N, C-alpha and C positions, 0 to 999 in steps of 0.2 A: 810429445816425446814418448808417450806410452805406446802410440801406434808404431812409431820407428822401432822401439825396443822390441815389441812383439815380432815385428818383421826380422830383425836382426838374429832373433833366436830360431824362428821358424825357418828361415831362409839362409842360415849363417854362410852357407858355401856358395850361394849364387853370387854372380856378379852384381854388385850395387852400382859402380860407376867405372866407366871406360872412357879415358879422354884421349885414347890413341898412343899416349906414353905411359900412363899409370893405369893399372886395372885393379880394383880392390873388391874383395867380397864384402858382404854385409857385416860379417864378423870382423874383418880386417877395417873396415870403415868405422865400426863401433869404437873399437880399441883406440883407434887414431884420434877419434873425436874425444874419447875419454881423457886423453893426453892433454889436450886443449883445454878442457874443461877444468882439469886439475891446476893448470898454469893460472887459469882465470880465478879460480877459487883462491889460489895462493896470494892473489892481489886484492883479495876482498870483493870481487865481483859476485853478484847474486841477484836475486829476484828485484825487480824494479830498475836494474842498471841497463845501459845501452853499450853494445860493442860494435864498432865499426869495422867492416869487412872490405878491405881495398885489396884484392887480389885478381890475378888473370883467371879467366873462365877455364876450369879443369878441375880435377878431383880435389884440389886444395881447397877450392871454395865450399865444397860439401863437408869437408872435414871441419873446417873452421865454423861453419854455420851450425852445425850439429854440436860442436863443442861449446858454442855460445848458449844454445838452448839447455844443453845438459847442466851448465853453470846456473841456470835460472834466468839468465838475461835475454834481452831482445837483440836481434841483429839489426844492423844497418848496413845494407849493401851499397857500396859506392863504386861504380864502374870505372875501370882504369883507362877507359876511353874518354872520360870527361876531362875537360880543359882543367888546369890546375885551379883557377879561380873558382870554378863550379865545384870541383872536388873539395876545397878548402872550406866553402860555403856550407855545403851539405854536412861534412864532419863537425865543423864548429856549431851548426845549428842543432845537431841531434845530441849534443852534450855526452859523448861517449866516455865510458870510465877507462876503457881500453881500445887501442886500435890495432888489428891483426893485418898484417901485411906481409911482403917477401923481402928479400935482401936487396932486389933492384930498387924497390921504392921506398925502403926505410928512410933515406936520407931527405927525400923530398917531403916527407909529412912529419918529421921530427920536429920542425919549427912550429907546429901548431899547438905544443905543449901538452899533447896527449901521450900517456904512456903507450909505448909501442910493444908488441910481441911479433916477433919473426917466426912465421909458420915453418915447421919443419915435419913434413908428412911421413918421415921414418920413425918418429917417436910414437910409442904405444903405452897403454896403461890398461889394466883389467877393466873391462866396462862394468858399469854399475847403474842401477835405476836411478832416474831423477824424479824430484817431486816438483811437478809444476801443475798449476790450476787452469781450468778452461779460461778463467778471466785474466790471467797473467798476460802481459804484453810479450808478443813473439817476434814481431818485425815492425821496423819503422821505414817506410817507403815513401820517397818524395815525389810530389807530382807539381806541375807547373802552377803558379799562382797568378791571377789577374794583376795584382799589384806589382809583380816581378819578384816576390818574395816566394821561394818554394814552400809548399805546404807539406808538412811531415805527417803522413797517415799512420796512426798506431793500429796495428792489428793484434788480436789476440789469439791464443792458442786455440781456444773454441772456434773462431773463424776459420783457421786453417784445416782443422780437423773435420768441420762439416763439409767444406770444400773437397778435401782430399778422399774422403769416403763417401761421397755423395752417390746414392743410387740412380739420381737422375742422369749420370753421365755414362757413357758406355765404359764397361767394367774392363780395366786393364788386367792382364794376367801376369804371373810370375815369368812366363816365357817372354814377355814383350820387351822390346828394347826401345826406349822413349828417346827421341831425338831432342837434345839441348841445344837451342840455337838463341835463346833470348839473353839480353843483358840481364845481369844478376840485380839490376836495379829496377827491372820492369816486372809487373805483377804477372806476366805470363810464366815467369820463372817458378811460381807456386806449382802450376800445373806439372811442369817439366820435373819438379822435386818431390813434392809431398804427394802428388797423385801416383808417382812410381813407386816411392818408398812405402806407401800404404799397401800396394798390391804386391810388393816383392820384386818388381820389374827392375831391369837394369837401365840405368841412364848412360846415354851414349853422347858425349860431348862433340858437337859439329862446330864448323866454323860459324861465326856469328852471321846473323840475318844478311847484313849487306854483302858479305863474302860470299855466302852461299848461294845467294839467288843470282849471283854474276858468274858462277862456275857451273859445272855439270852436276847438278843436284840430283838427277836421276841416278847417275853413276855413284855418287857418293852415298846416297841413301841405300843403294843395293850393296855397295862394297861394305858398309858399317852394319848392315842387316837391321836397319831401322824398321820397326813395325807401327809406331805411334809417333804423332808430333801434334803441337800446337803452332800453327804458322800464322803470322800476322795477314790480316786481309790484304794488305797492299803487297805483300810479298807473293801470296796466292795468285793475285791478278797477274802480276809481273812474269812469275814462273810459268803459268799455264799458257800466257801468249806465246811464250817460246816452245813449250813441250807439253803437251796435253797428258803425256805418259809420265811426267815427272813423278807423281805421287802414287802411281799405279801399283806399287808394292807394298803400300801402307794398309794395315788393317783398320786403323782409326786415324782420321785427319780432322782435328779441330781448327777453326779459324776464328778470328776475333780482333777488335781493336778499330773496326771502321764498317762501313756498309758494303757488303759483298753483293755484286750484281747477279742477276740470273745468268747473264751472259757468261761470267767466269765459271759458274757452275755447270752450264751446259759443256763448257770446254772440258772440265774433269769428266763428265759422264761420257763425253765423246770417245775417251780413251778406255783403257782397261781396268780402271778403278772399280772395285768391287765392295770395298770397305765401308765403314760408316763415316759420313762427312757431317760435322757437327758445327753450327754456327752459335758461337758464345757471345753473350752480352754482359757487361758489368764494368763499372769504373773501379779504380784501385781501393776506393772506400767500400766497396762490396766485395772485396777479397777475390779479386780476379774475374770472377763470373757469378751471375746471380740467375740467369735464364740459360736455357740451351733449346736448340731446335735441329733435330736430325733432318738433313736435307736429302730429299728424294727426287726422282725425275718428276714427280707430281708438281713440285715447286718451279720447275724451270720455264714455264710460260707466264709466271706471275710478274707482275710489276716490281715486286720487291721480296726479298727472302726474308721470311720472319725472323725475329729473335727468339721466339718460342716461349716456353712455359716456365715457371720458377723452378729453381732446384728445390730439392727437398730441404725443409727447414728454413726456407727464404720466403718472405712475403713480398708481393709486389703490389703496389696500389698506383693507379693511373688517376690523378685528381686535377679538378679545375683550381682556379685561384683562390677558392675558399675551402679547400680541402675536401671538397665533395667528389665521391667516386663519379667518374665519366660513364656513360654508356657505350655499347658497341659501336664502333666506328667513329667515335668521338676523341678528339685529340686531348691530351692532358699531359701533366709532367709526372715522370715516373719517380715513385718513393719506394725505397727499399729497406724492408725490415727484417727481424728475425735474426738468424745466426750468421746472415750474409753482412750485416752492417758492422762497420768497423768501431772502435772505441772513440775515435774522433781524431783531431789534430793536435800534435805536440806543441805545448805552450801557446795555443792560440784558442783559449776558452770563448772568446766572443764569436769567432768563426765557427767552432764546434756546436755553440748553442744555435746558430743561425742555420746551419746545415743539418744537424741531427736533432730533429724536432720530435715532440711527444707524439706517439701513434695513437690517433683517435679510434683506430679500428682493432686494437689490439694492445697487449702489454709491451712495454720497452719503448725504444725510439725508433725512428725511420730517417733514412739518408734522403735528402732531397737533391737529385742528381742534377737538375736543369736539363734533363733529356726530354723530348717529347715522343709521345707513343700512342698507339689505339689498341683496343682489344677488338679482335674479331669476334664473331659470335660463338665460336669454340674456345674463347679465352686466350687463343694464341696471340701473342703481342707482335706488332710491327713497329719498328723504330721510324721515327719522323724526322728526327735531326735535334739540334740544340735550340732551346728556348731563347738563348742569348745570341743565335746566329740570326734571328728574325731582323729584318731592316725595313723602314718605311721608305718607299719610293714614290715620289709624286703623290704622296698622301694615303698610299696602299701599303698594307703590310705584307712582306713577301718572305717566304721560307726558302732560301736557297737550295735546300735539300729537295723540295718539291720540283724545282726547276730541274735539278739533276735527275731525278726520277723519270721526268717525262722526256728528256733527252735520251736516256739510256734505253727507251722504248724503241728508238729508231733501229731498224735492223742492222745497220752498219757501225753503230755505236757500241763500243765495249765498256767505256767508263766515262764518267765525266765529274768534273769538280766546277762549282759556280762561285766566283769571289764578288767581293763588293769592293768597287774601286771609286775613287774620286771623293770629294768633301762636299757637304751641304747640299745645294741645289744641284751640284754636278755629280752626285753619287749614282752609279749605275752598276750593273752586273756584266761580269765577263765570264764566259763559259769556256773552260779548259777541256778538250775532248780528245778521246782516244778512240780511233775508228779501226775496224777490220780492213776496210779497203778505203781507197781514196774518195772522199766524200768532201766537197767544197765547203767552205763556211756559208756561201750563199744558199746552198741545199740545206744546211742545218737550221739557217735563220728561216727559211720558207716552211720548214718542218714545224719548227716553234710556232711561228705566227698563227699556224693552222690549229694549234692544240692548247694555247695559252693566251690569256688576255695580254695586251700590248705591253702593260707596265712590268710583265714578268719576262719578256724576251730580252734575252741579253744584248747589250749594244755591241759586243764583240765576241767572235768565236775564234779560239786558238787551238790549232790542232798539234798534238804531241804524240810521241810514241808510247809514253806511259806516264802515270801521274807518280811524281817523285815521292820518295818515302824517307822518314827519317831513321835513326838507328834503331828505334824500337818497332819499325814496321809500320807506322802510322803516317797519314798524309802529312808531308812537309809542307805547311801552308806558307811559310815564308818564302821557301824555294819555288812553290807554285806561283806566288805572286811576282816573284822576280822573273820567272819563266815567261809568264804572260806579258809582263811589261816589255821584256827584252824583245819578244817576237813582235808586239805592236809597233815598238820603235823601230824595229829593223824594217818593217814595211813601209816606213816614211823614208828611210835612208838607204835604201837597197842600191847595190853596185851590180850591174848585170855581170853575169859570167862572160868572159871573153875567150874565144878559141875553143877547140874540140873537146880538150881535156876538162876545162872548167865546166863547160855544158854537160860533159859526162858526169862529172862528180856532182853536179847540181841535181841532176835526175836521180842519181843514186841515193843522194842524202833524201830527196824528196820522198823516194820509195820507202826508205827505211825509218825516217823519222816522221813521216806522215805530216810534213811541212811544206807549204806552197811557196814558190816565187823565191827560192833560195838564192842569195847574192854571193858574190865573189869574196867579200869581206866578212861573211857569216861564220862565225865559230861552232864548230861540231857539238861542244858541250852546252854552250849556251842555247842551242835549238832543243836540248833535251837528250843528247847522247849520252852514253855511257861506256864503260869498258867492253861490255858484252857485244854492244852494237859496233863498236870500234872494230872489234874481231871480225864481225860479218863484213864492214867495210873492206877490211884487209883482204879477206878471202875472195870477194867479188872483184876487186881490182886485179888480184893476182891471177884469177881465172879469166877474166873478160879481157883484160888489156895484157896479159902475159908479162906483168912487171913484178918482179920479186919484191914483196914488201913484207914487213913483220908489224905485228899488231902495235908495237911501240913506235913505229914510224907515224902511224895514224894518231896515236896518242900525243906524240910530241910536235905535229904539224896539224893542229885542230882548225886553223882557217883554211877554208877551202882553197883560196889562192895559193897558200903556202904548200898545201899537199899537192896541187896540181904542178907547182915548180919541182917539187921533189919527184913526182912521177916523170916529167920530162927529163929530169937530169938522168933517172935511172934508165929510162929508155934510150937515151943517147950515149950511155956508157957501154 
């Protein structure tokens, strides 16, 4: 809070937040946050308490969060897009003293038995300095747990300050406008918020990631004059596939959350992008990011893009199973210490003790990530995948990430994800592949056979237009498995297209979706289509067949045969 307080004085009249409807200067934001803090203090909220924030993305979120921190409490962001059951679970698990929401959602959360404050962005109070310590809790963020119970990660003020003011990251300027696209419950929100506030930059609230990437992102960024962003890796991959100039107006582009391929980086540099492109790595337990690597054209011919060097104040150890440092080129588990490591998990002391272990190489604790990496001779880190993703096939231990890296070396492969399917002796690998041009599964199999032992070669290759992403911009593994299963089953039950229009549509879909042997009963969205690709289908049909269609016609008639029937009807009318 000291960092924000100093910014609010130094840059009082500069725009702090602009959500398209409301625009507040730092001074205005400060006085509105103070009003929230006074409401919380009046209810007895203070150091050690948690306050849930359940608000639409916009200026109100920043007012509420700053008010919570001014009161000495920690904020618990709960995304309004979450299903009711998930929302209720997170709110209850965080044990909030108060819940801040709006008039629209108040009735839906009052049954939880938590005192509710309805946010009013118009109320102000004279700003004052708050007294918080580096070791005080600042935020509680939930991540998925292997048992089905979400894990609540407790971050301290010291964690956030070290990240927000870190000299290892490209420096934001007061003149920068930082695009805010993340869910408030996602750790990327910390970059968009605290890094911007520390620099006196302005936050520009944009549509959420799923909405933004399916729109005209280049136009939106230019219209809102955005100069810096953190965009999830899967979203970067998707956007650059459609428009290599989408990010050309940015001064700084950060990415993270997944493995970015050299192919996607080449596409960015093909355009007019001249800014800094930074690959970040770090789990929620490490305060958004603990390493950074500035991607340059020197990285484009490599097999993998590095995750870089530790941020200032953060220690990274790559250790074997006996907690011994590995040598250059040797794989080991990543352990994170120093100012990056979170306090631990809320109300889970056993899990905290298991994952946050004593640091044999220095003071304090270090977090066992479960991620595999190796150091190059220059100490730069390369990410290798998850330790728990390793699988035994025919007696051999296989890392799906290694298979992915080999496949993405193919000149026509843009991205790849390798899944484990089947049970017991029937376990096998399925490769889901995004290609630049038409490459057959047979060609991909031949390529794999020449470059990896037979036990690593996927049993099946599924071609898709893009790897599906969840609302946080990370790989949606559930949807990915469904997509692969649907396509493999479709190949066994294909109904051949009948007639000129059905055959035309099959060829059109094959071209846009990178899927072979499309049948008359196939569904556009089950094959990996989305609203953006549906728009391209509509434009092609209207131009090539001279049939007047709207994008919603394609969305409402997603089966090939149904769309063909609609086209015949329109041609005959």
